[in-house]
C-alpha positions in Angstrom: 22.4 12.1 -38.2 24.9 9.2 -37.9 25.2 7.9 -34.3 28.5 7.6 -32.6 27.7 5.2 -29.7 29.7 5.3 -26.5 32.2 2.5 -25.9 30.2 -0.3 -24.2 31.7 -3.2 -22.4 28.9 -5.7 -21.9 31.0 -8.6 -20.5 29.9 -8.2 -16.9 26.6 -6.3 -16.6 25.2 -5.7 -13.1 21.4 -5.3 -12.6 20.8 -3.9 -9.1 18.1 -4.8 -6.6 16.9 -3.0 -3.5 16.7 0.7 -2.6 19.1 1.0 0.3 22.7 2.0 0.9 23.8 -1.5 0.2 22.5 -1.2 -3.4 24.7 1.8 -3.9 27.7 0.3 -2.3 27.5 -3.0 -4.3 27.1 -1.0 -7.5 30.3 0.9 -6.7 32.2 -2.2 -5.7 31.1 -4.0 -8.9 32.1 -1.0 -11.0 35.5 -0.7 -9.3 36.1 -4.4 -10.1 35.5 -3.8 -13.8 31.7 -4.2 -14.4 31.1 -2.4 -17.7 27.4 -1.6 -17.1 25.3 -1.0 -14.0 21.6 -1.0 -14.6 19.5 0.5 -11.8 16.3 -1.6 -11.4 13.7 -1.0 -8.7 10.4 -1.8 -10.3 8.3 -1.2 -7.2 9.8 2.2 -6.3 8.0 5.5 -6.8 9.3 7.7 -9.5 10.9 10.0 -6.9 12.5 7.2 -5.1 13.9 5.7 -8.3 15.4 9.0 -9.3 17.0 9.4 -5.9 18.5 5.9 -6.2 19.7 6.5 -9.7 21.5 9.7 -8.7 23.1 8.0 -5.8 24.3 5.0 -7.8 25.5 7.2 -10.6 27.6 9.3 -8.2 29.1 6.3 -6.5 29.9 4.5 -9.8 31.5 7.6 -11.3 33.8 7.9 -8.3 34.6 4.1 -8.4 35.2 3.8 -12.2 34.1 6.5 -14.6 34.3 4.1 -17.6 31.3 2.1 -16.2 28.0 3.0 -17.8 24.9 3.5 -15.7 21.5 2.7 -17.2 18.0 3.0 -15.8 15.6 0.0 -16.1 12.4 0.8 -18.0 12.1 4.5 -17.2 13.4 6.7 -20.0 11.9 9.7 -18.3 13.9 9.1 -15.1 17.1 8.5 -17.2 16.4 11.8 -19.0 15.8 13.7 -15.7 19.1 12.3 -14.2 21.0 13.2 -17.4 19.5 16.7 -17.3 21.0 17.1 -13.8 24.4 16.2 -15.2 24.5 12.8 -13.5 26.7 9.9 -14.6 23.8 8.3 -16.4 24.1 7.0 -19.9 20.7 5.7 -21.0 17.9 3.2 -20.5 17.1 -0.5 -20.7 13.6 -0.9 -22.2 11.1 -3.7 -21.7 8.7 -4.7 -24.4 5.9 -2.7 -22.8 8.0 0.5 -22.1 8.4 3.6 -24.2 9.0 2.6 -27.9 12.6 2.6 -28.9 12.2 5.5 -31.4 10.6 7.7 -28.7 13.2 6.8 -26.1 15.9 7.7 -28.6 14.2 11.0 -29.4 14.0 11.8 -25.7 17.5 10.8 -24.6 19.5 11.9 -27.7 21.8 10.2 -30.1 24.6 9.7 -27.6 22.5 7.7 -25.1 22.8 4.0 -24.7 19.5 2.1 -25.2 19.0 -1.6 -24.7 15.9 -3.7 -25.2 14.6 -6.9 -23.6 14.0 -9.9 -25.8 14.2 -13.6 -25.2 12.6 -15.3 -28.2 13.6 -15.5 -31.8 10.5 -13.6 -32.7 11.3 -10.7 -30.4 14.9 -10.6 -31.6 13.8 -10.4 -35.2 11.2 -7.8 -34.4 13.9 -5.6 -32.9 16.0 -5.6 -36.0 14.2 -2.6 -37.7 15.3 -0.6 -34.7 18.9 -1.8 -34.7 20.3 1.6 -35.7 18.6 3.1 -32.6 19.6 0.4 -30.2 23.0 -0.5 -28.7 22.3 -4.1 -27.5 19.6 -6.6 -26.7 19.0 -8.4 -23.4 17.8 -12.0 -23.9 16.4 -14.2 -21.2 15.7 -15.9 -19.0 18.7 -18.1 -19.2 17.0 -20.1 -16.4 14.0 -19.3 -14.2 14.6 -16.6 -11.7 12.6 -15.2 -8.8 13.7 -11.6 -9.5 11.6 -11.3 -12.7 8.8 -13.4 -14.2 9.0 -12.7 -17.9 6.5 -15.3 -18.9 9.0 -16.7 -21.4 10.4 -20.2 -21.3 14.1 -20.4 -20.1 16.6 -20.4 -23.0 19.3 -22.5 -21.5 22.7 -22.4 -23.2 21.2 -24.1 -26.3 18.8 -21.2 -26.9 21.3 -18.4 -27.5 23.1 -19.3 -30.7 20.0 -18.8 -32.8 19.3 -15.5 -31.2 22.9 -14.3 -31.7 22.6 -15.3 -35.4 19.4 -13.5 -35.9 20.6 -10.0 -35.0 23.2 -7.5 -35.8 23.2 -6.3 -32.2 25.2 -7.7 -29.3 23.2 -9.8 -26.9 23.5 -10.0 -23.2 22.3 -13.2 -21.4 20.2 -12.7 -18.3 18.2 -14.8 -15.9 19.9 -16.4 -12.8 23.3 -16.4 -14.5 26.2 -17.4 -12.2 29.9 -17.1 -12.8 30.0 -20.9 -13.5 27.7 -20.4 -16.5 29.9 -17.8 -18.2 32.3 -20.1 -20.2 29.4 -22.0 -21.8 27.4 -18.8 -22.5 30.4 -17.1 -24.0 30.8 -19.9 -26.4 27.3 -19.2 -27.8 28.4 -15.8 -29.1 26.8 -13.6 -26.5 28.6 -10.3 -25.8 28.2 -10.6 -22.1 26.1 -11.7 -19.1 23.9 -9.8 -16.8 23.9 -10.8 -13.1 21.5 -9.8 -10.3 21.6 -12.1 -7.2 25.0 -13.5 -8.0 26.5 -10.1 -7.4 23.9 -8.3 -5.2 23.8 -11.2 -2.6 27.5 -11.9 -2.6 29.7 -11.4 0.4 32.3 -10.1 -2.0 30.6 -8.6 -5.1 34.0 -7.5 -6.5 35.3 -11.0 -6.5 32.3 -12.2 -8.4 32.8 -9.5 -11.1 36.4 -10.4 -11.4 35.5 -14.1 -11.8 33.1 -13.3 -14.6 35.6 -11.1 -16.4 38.3 -13.9 -16.2 35.8 -16.3 -17.7 
């Protein structure tokens, strides 16, 4: 079957942190300001707590801006459960040690959005055989970040052009990205930037999203 992917605006991609009401509120404010994707990430949460958070974020984002896509970090099973409930959840972002891409696609269906973490030329090339099952690649870290220790060396701006050239998929840069970094990263050919602290810790998350989109 030929896939017909959902429209996907990767320019400003929020990765959430935390489990509380503020996480839900910031996700909604980011979506209302134009963030194209909200990924719900809570690596230390129990499965039940993660599902509860995903459902709350999905509901808030749908009200704020239905065009914003909601993804679940790592957990294809939680994404599938939320989708089965009819929630505004569109897919999963997989790490290298998560469910294989083919299995996640089989679980979530042809209409789901699936992204995959990379960050080296070898990982980007290794993802290419799965390109028809994937919608984008995340690539990082751009710089070292306390929110996730990938074990990979930071790419910096100079690391992205080779990755972009090595894949047919759009790439999202991640890893302590700030709005000030966006013009230089955009020039490398990436499709967008993922932000965690720059949005989640901001006094005005919507303003940060608008700044990224302007850049």
